[in-house]
Gaussian input, Z-matrix of N, CA and C with variables (Angstrom, degrees):
# hf/3-21g

backbone

0 1
 N
 C     1     B1
 C     2     B2     1     A1
 N     3     B3     2     A2     1     D1
 C     4     B4     3     A3     2     D2
 C     5     B5     4     A4     3     D3
 N     6     B6     5     A5     4     D4
 C     7     B7     6     A6     5     D5
 C     8     B8     7     A7     6     D6
 N     9     B9     8     A8     7     D7
 C    10    B10     9     A9     8     D8
 C    11    B11    10    A10     9     D9
 N    12    B12    11    A11    10    D10
 C    13    B13    12    A12    11    D11
 C    14    B14    13    A13    12    D12
 N    15    B15    14    A14    13    D13
 C    16    B16    15    A15    14    D14
 C    17    B17    16    A16    15    D15
 N    18    B18    17    A17    16    D16
 C    19    B19    18    A18    17    D17
 C    20    B20    19    A19    18    D18
 N    21    B21    20    A20    19    D19
 C    22    B22    21    A21    20    D20
 C    23    B23    22    A22    21    D21
 N    24    B24    23    A23    22    D22
 C    25    B25    24    A24    23    D23
 C    26    B26    25    A25    24    D24
 N    27    B27    26    A26    25    D25
 C    28    B28    27    A27    26    D26
 C    29    B29    28    A28    27    D27
 N    30    B30    29    A29    28    D28
 C    31    B31    30    A30    29    D29
 C    32    B32    31    A31    30    D30
 N    33    B33    32    A32    31    D31
 C    34    B34    33    A33    32    D32
 C    35    B35    34    A34    33    D33
 N    36    B36    35    A35    34    D34
 C    37    B37    36    A36    35    D35
 C    38    B38    37    A37    36    D36
 N    39    B39    38    A38    37    D37
 C    40    B40    39    A39    38    D38
 C    41    B41    40    A40    39    D39
 N    42    B42    41    A41    40    D40
 C    43    B43    42    A42    41    D41
 C    44    B44    43    A43    42    D42
 N    45    B45    44    A44    43    D43
 C    46    B46    45    A45    44    D44
 C    47    B47    46    A46    45    D45
 N    48    B48    47    A47    46    D46
 C    49    B49    48    A48    47    D47
 C    50    B50    49    A49    48    D48
 N    51    B51    50    A50    49    D49
 C    52    B52    51    A51    50    D50
 C    53    B53    52    A52    51    D51
 N    54    B54    53    A53    52    D52
 C    55    B55    54    A54    53    D53
 C    56    B56    55    A55    54    D54
 N    57    B57    56    A56    55    D55
 C    58    B58    57    A57    56    D56
 C    59    B59    58    A58    57    D57
 N    60    B60    59    A59    58    D58
 C    61    B61    60    A60    59    D59
 C    62    B62    61    A61    60    D60
 N    63    B63    62    A62    61    D61
 C    64    B64    63    A63    62    D62
 C    65    B65    64    A64    63    D63
 N    66    B66    65    A65    64    D64
 C    67    B67    66    A66    65    D65
 C    68    B68    67    A67    66    D66
 N    69    B69    68    A68    67    D67
 C    70    B70    69    A69    68    D68
 C    71    B71    70    A70    69    D69
 N    72    B72    71    A71    70    D70
 C    73    B73    72    A72    71    D71
 C    74    B74    73    A73    72    D72
 N    75    B75    74    A74    73    D73
 C    76    B76    75    A75    74    D74
 C    77    B77    76    A76    75    D75
 N    78    B78    77    A77    76    D76
 C    79    B79    78    A78    77    D77
 C    80    B80    79    A79    78    D78
 N    81    B81    80    A80    79    D79
 C    82    B82    81    A81    80    D80
 C    83    B83    82    A82    81    D81
 N    84    B84    83    A83    82    D82
 C    85    B85    84    A84    83    D83
 C    86    B86    85    A85    84    D84
 N    87    B87    86    A86    85    D85
 C    88    B88    87    A87    86    D86
 C    89    B89    88    A88    87    D87
 N    90    B90    89    A89    88    D88
 C    91    B91    90    A90    89    D89
 C    92    B92    91    A91    90    D90
 N    93    B93    92    A92    91    D91
 C    94    B94    93    A93    92    D92
 C    95    B95    94    A94    93    D93
 N    96    B96    95    A95    94    D94
 C    97    B97    96    A96    95    D95
 C    98    B98    97    A97    96    D96
 N    99    B99    98    A98    97    D97
 C   100   B100    99    A99    98    D98
 C   101   B101   100   A100    99    D99
 N   102   B102   101   A101   100   D100
 C   103   B103   102   A102   101   D101
 C   104   B104   103   A103   102   D102
 N   105   B105   104   A104   103   D103
 C   106   B106   105   A105   104   D104
 C   107   B107   106   A106   105   D105
 N   108   B108   107   A107   106   D106
 C   109   B109   108   A108   107   D107
 C   110   B110   109   A109   108   D108
 N   111   B111   110   A110   109   D109
 C   112   B112   111   A111   110   D110
 C   113   B113   112   A112   111   D111
 N   114   B114   113   A113   112   D112
 C   115   B115   114   A114   113   D113
 C   116   B116   115   A115   114   D114
 N   117   B117   116   A116   115   D115
 C   118   B118   117   A117   116   D116
 C   119   B119   118   A118   117   D117
 N   120   B120   119   A119   118   D118
 C   121   B121   120   A120   119   D119
 C   122   B122   121   A121   120   D120
 N   123   B123   122   A122   121   D121
 C   124   B124   123   A123   122   D122
 C   125   B125   124   A124   123   D123
 N   126   B126   125   A125   124   D124
 C   127   B127   126   A126   125   D125
 C   128   B128   127   A127   126   D126
 N   129   B129   128   A128   127   D127
 C   130   B130   129   A129   128   D128
 C   131   B131   130   A130   129   D129
 N   132   B132   131   A131   130   D130
 C   133   B133   132   A132   131   D131
 C   134   B134   133   A133   132   D132
 N   135   B135   134   A134   133   D133
 C   136   B136   135   A135   134   D134
 C   137   B137   136   A136   135   D135
 N   138   B138   137   A137   136   D136
 C   139   B139   138   A138   137   D137
 C   140   B140   139   A139   138   D138

   B1=1.4495
   B2=1.5616
   B3=1.3370
   B4=1.4312
   B5=1.5386
   B6=1.3612
   B7=1.4937
   B8=1.5275
   B9=1.3473
   B10=1.4808
   B11=1.5097
   B12=1.3095
   B13=1.4383
   B14=1.5298
   B15=1.3226
   B16=1.4402
   B17=1.5417
   B18=1.3561
   B19=1.4702
   B20=1.5788
   B21=1.3097
   B22=1.4928
   B23=1.5005
   B24=1.3579
   B25=1.3933
   B26=1.5151
   B27=1.2853
   B28=1.4384
   B29=1.5005
   B30=1.3380
   B31=1.4945
   B32=1.4509
   B33=1.2925
   B34=1.4909
   B35=1.5539
   B36=1.3917
   B37=1.4864
   B38=1.5337
   B39=1.3235
   B40=1.5067
   B41=1.4952
   B42=1.2831
   B43=1.4548
   B44=1.5642
   B45=1.3391
   B46=1.4565
   B47=1.5221
   B48=1.2647
   B49=1.4612
   B50=1.5755
   B51=1.2834
   B52=1.4705
   B53=1.5519
   B54=1.2614
   B55=1.4652
   B56=1.4690
   B57=1.3300
   B58=1.4643
   B59=1.4653
   B60=1.3418
   B61=1.4816
   B62=1.5007
   B63=1.2906
   B64=1.4370
   B65=1.5347
   B66=1.3509
   B67=1.4885
   B68=1.5448
   B69=1.3009
   B70=1.4160
   B71=1.5596
   B72=1.2617
   B73=1.4937
   B74=1.5797
   B75=1.3395
   B76=1.4305
   B77=1.5543
   B78=1.2468
   B79=1.4494
   B80=1.5638
   B81=1.3280
   B82=1.4706
   B83=1.4943
   B84=1.3744
   B85=1.4693
   B86=1.5090
   B87=1.3271
   B88=1.5004
   B89=1.5206
   B90=1.3308
   B91=1.4606
   B92=1.5126
   B93=1.3450
   B94=1.5155
   B95=1.4625
   B96=1.3520
   B97=1.4329
   B98=1.5210
   B99=1.3455
   B100=1.5442
   B101=1.5095
   B102=1.3613
   B103=1.4677
   B104=1.5137
   B105=1.2549
   B106=1.4209
   B107=1.5666
   B108=1.3157
   B109=1.4911
   B110=1.5275
   B111=1.3405
   B112=1.4329
   B113=1.5214
   B114=1.2932
   B115=1.5010
   B116=1.5205
   B117=1.3431
   B118=1.4330
   B119=1.5599
   B120=1.2686
   B121=1.4668
   B122=1.5341
   B123=1.3081
   B124=1.4292
   B125=1.5311
   B126=1.3575
   B127=1.4591
   B128=1.5000
   B129=1.3170
   B130=1.4810
   B131=1.5211
   B132=1.2458
   B133=1.4801
   B134=1.5039
   B135=1.3250
   B136=1.4380
   B137=1.5352
   B138=1.3310
   B139=1.4743
   B140=1.4792
   A1=109.44
   A2=113.92
   A3=121.54
   A4=110.78
   A5=114.82
   A6=118.55
   A7=106.33
   A8=115.36
   A9=117.41
   A10=109.05
   A11=119.00
   A12=125.29
   A13=111.31
   A14=118.58
   A15=121.99
   A16=109.47
   A17=113.02
   A18=117.90
   A19=108.30
   A20=115.50
   A21=120.97
   A22=108.78
   A23=117.84
   A24=122.74
   A25=112.44
   A26=120.67
   A27=125.85
   A28=111.81
   A29=118.25
   A30=120.60
   A31=116.14
   A32=118.81
   A33=124.66
   A34=115.70
   A35=114.65
   A36=118.62
   A37=109.76
   A38=113.64
   A39=121.00
   A40=111.73
   A41=118.65
   A42=122.30
   A43=106.99
   A44=114.87
   A45=120.54
   A46=111.63
   A47=116.54
   A48=122.74
   A49=101.10
   A50=113.05
   A51=122.18
   A52=112.27
   A53=120.46
   A54=126.18
   A55=115.80
   A56=115.11
   A57=121.89
   A58=120.37
   A59=115.45
   A60=122.95
   A61=115.47
   A62=119.84
   A63=122.18
   A64=112.47
   A65=114.12
   A66=119.68
   A67=108.26
   A68=115.96
   A69=123.44
   A70=110.58
   A71=117.57
   A72=122.42
   A73=106.43
   A74=114.24
   A75=119.76
   A76=106.94
   A77=120.40
   A78=124.57
   A79=106.54
   A80=113.97
   A81=119.60
   A82=116.07
   A83=115.95
   A84=123.03
   A85=110.99
   A86=115.29
   A87=123.17
   A88=110.52
   A89=115.67
   A90=119.33
   A91=112.54
   A92=112.52
   A93=120.40
   A94=106.59
   A95=119.34
   A96=128.85
   A97=105.78
   A98=113.12
   A99=118.67
   A100=107.97
   A101=114.42
   A102=118.43
   A103=107.03
   A104=120.39
   A105=125.08
   A106=112.46
   A107=115.34
   A108=118.96
   A109=111.61
   A110=121.72
   A111=123.26
   A112=111.53
   A113=116.54
   A114=119.82
   A115=112.26
   A116=117.81
   A117=120.86
   A118=108.64
   A119=119.66
   A120=120.25
   A121=109.51
   A122=119.90
   A123=121.11
   A124=112.14
   A125=114.65
   A126=122.90
   A127=109.45
   A128=117.90
   A129=119.89
   A130=107.63
   A131=121.37
   A132=123.54
   A133=112.15
   A134=117.34
   A135=120.49
   A136=112.12
   A137=116.73
   A138=121.50
   A139=115.19
   D1=137.88
   D2=-177.78
   D3=-121.53
   D4=127.52
   D5=-175.07
   D6=-128.77
   D7=130.19
   D8=178.42
   D9=-69.78
   D10=136.10
   D11=178.36
   D12=-106.85
   D13=-49.23
   D14=-175.93
   D15=174.98
   D16=-165.33
   D17=-179.77
   D18=-117.15
   D19=149.73
   D20=175.47
   D21=-62.61
   D22=131.08
   D23=-178.40
   D24=-65.67
   D25=-22.71
   D26=-175.35
   D27=-93.54
   D28=-53.26
   D29=-175.73
   D30=-108.41
   D31=-10.63
   D32=177.89
   D33=79.96
   D34=10.66
   D35=176.22
   D36=-67.30
   D37=138.76
   D38=176.42
   D39=-65.12
   D40=131.57
   D41=-178.76
   D42=-115.49
   D43=134.78
   D44=-177.50
   D45=-121.31
   D46=163.93
   D47=172.81
   D48=-105.51
   D49=124.15
   D50=-175.78
   D51=-111.09
   D52=107.88
   D53=-171.00
   D54=44.19
   D55=46.73
   D56=-178.81
   D57=87.08
   D58=-4.15
   D59=176.03
   D60=-104.35
   D61=123.14
   D62=174.51
   D63=-64.55
   D64=127.61
   D65=178.84
   D66=-94.73
   D67=55.85
   D68=179.15
   D69=178.52
   D70=-163.62
   D71=-175.00
   D72=-136.94
   D73=136.07
   D74=172.92
   D75=-100.48
   D76=111.74
   D77=-176.24
   D78=-71.99
   D79=132.33
   D80=-178.15
   D81=-70.77
   D82=-20.04
   D83=-177.68
   D84=-56.98
   D85=-56.81
   D86=-173.71
   D87=-130.55
   D88=13.18
   D89=-174.06
   D90=53.04
   D91=50.20
   D92=-177.38
   D93=-101.13
   D94=142.55
   D95=-174.83
   D96=-95.42
   D97=129.19
   D98=175.47
   D99=-135.96
   D100=150.47
   D101=174.13
   D102=-76.99
   D103=165.48
   D104=-174.78
   D105=-59.02
   D106=-44.59
   D107=179.84
   D108=-62.15
   D109=-48.60
   D110=-179.60
   D111=-65.53
   D112=-36.20
   D113=176.96
   D114=-65.10
   D115=-41.01
   D116=176.84
   D117=-64.91
   D118=-46.51
   D119=-179.94
   D120=-62.65
   D121=-39.52
   D122=177.86
   D123=-59.91
   D124=-42.09
   D125=-178.65
   D126=-67.92
   D127=-40.82
   D128=-178.73
   D129=-69.08
   D130=-38.55
   D131=178.37
   D132=-65.04
   D133=-24.19
   D134=-179.53
   D135=-71.90
   D136=-34.75
   D137=-176.00
   D138=-83.39

């Protein structure tokens, strides 16, 4: 089952919940939704 959750805050890509698993990341800072690619880039730029 696939359910739409929201859009990536960085690139706007739609993010879905697939069989109970979120296909993205909710950032703890501001509870912002990111796709995996943007979250990894954000994390790399931090270091």
